[in-house]
C-alpha positions as CSV (number, residue, x, y, z in Angstrom):
1,M,-33.2,-177.2,127.9
2,N,-36.3,-175.5,129.7
3,H,-36.6,-171.8,130.1
4,A,-39.1,-170.6,132.1
5,F,-40.5,-166.8,131.4
6,T,-44.2,-165.6,131.5
7,L,-45.6,-163.0,128.9
8,R,-48.4,-160.6,129.6
9,V,-50.4,-161.0,126.8
10,S,-53.2,-158.4,125.0
11,G,-55.8,-159.0,121.8
12,I,-57.3,-162.3,123.4
13,E,-60.5,-162.1,124.8
14,T,-61.0,-164.5,127.8
15,A,-64.1,-165.2,127.7
16,G,-65.4,-168.4,126.1
17,N,-62.6,-170.6,124.3
18,Y,-59.7,-168.9,124.8
19,E,-58.1,-171.6,126.4
20,D,-58.7,-174.4,123.7
21,R,-57.3,-171.5,121.1
22,L,-54.1,-171.2,122.9
23,F,-53.4,-174.7,123.5
24,D,-54.3,-175.5,119.7
25,A,-52.0,-172.5,118.7
26,G,-49.0,-174.2,120.4
27,C,-49.4,-172.9,124.2
28,N,-49.9,-176.3,125.5
29,D,-46.6,-175.8,127.6
30,A,-47.9,-172.4,129.2
31,L,-50.2,-172.1,132.6
32,V,-52.7,-169.5,131.7
33,A,-54.2,-166.9,134.3
34,V,-55.9,-163.5,134.4
35,V,-55.0,-161.1,137.3
36,G,-56.8,-157.9,137.2
37,G,-58.4,-158.3,133.5
38,K,-55.1,-159.1,131.9
39,L,-53.8,-162.3,130.1
40,Y,-50.9,-163.8,131.3
41,L,-49.1,-167.3,130.5
42,D,-46.2,-169.0,132.3
43,F,-44.3,-171.1,130.2
44,D,-41.9,-173.9,130.9
45,R,-40.3,-173.7,127.2
46,D,-37.8,-176.4,125.7
47,A,-35.3,-174.3,123.3
48,A,-31.7,-174.2,122.4
49,S,-31.9,-170.6,124.0
50,F,-33.8,-168.1,126.3
51,D,-34.3,-166.3,123.5
52,A,-35.5,-168.7,120.8
53,A,-37.7,-170.1,123.6
54,V,-39.3,-166.5,124.3
55,Q,-39.5,-165.8,120.0
56,S,-41.6,-169.3,119.6
57,A,-43.6,-168.8,122.2
58,Q,-44.4,-165.0,121.0
59,R,-45.7,-167.1,116.8
60,D,-47.8,-168.9,119.1
61,V,-49.5,-166.3,120.8
62,E,-50.0,-164.3,117.8
63,R,-51.2,-167.5,116.3
64,A,-53.9,-167.6,118.7
65,G,-55.0,-163.9,117.8
66,G,-52.9,-162.3,120.5
67,H,-50.1,-159.8,120.8
68,V,-46.8,-159.8,123.6
69,E,-46.9,-156.9,125.5
70,A,-44.2,-157.7,128.0
71,V,-41.7,-160.7,128.7
72,M,-41.0,-161.3,132.5
73,P,-38.4,-164.0,133.5
74,P,-39.3,-165.7,136.7
75,P,-38.0,-164.4,140.0
76,G,-34.7,-164.9,141.5
């Protein structure tokens, strides 16, 4: 089952090849955006539960050198 959510991430410099690092770390199912200097990853992740999806995405972000500041479910 797919679960949609957004992670606000810190610790990843948004210059250079940060998109490649995220992709290589497993965030290939995320849309990457920088808004107001903050990095956001919009995920559509396949997992057994919402919590499992968020936990696996968080591990991937950490593998890329980042830290999850906030988890936001989709609006609605």
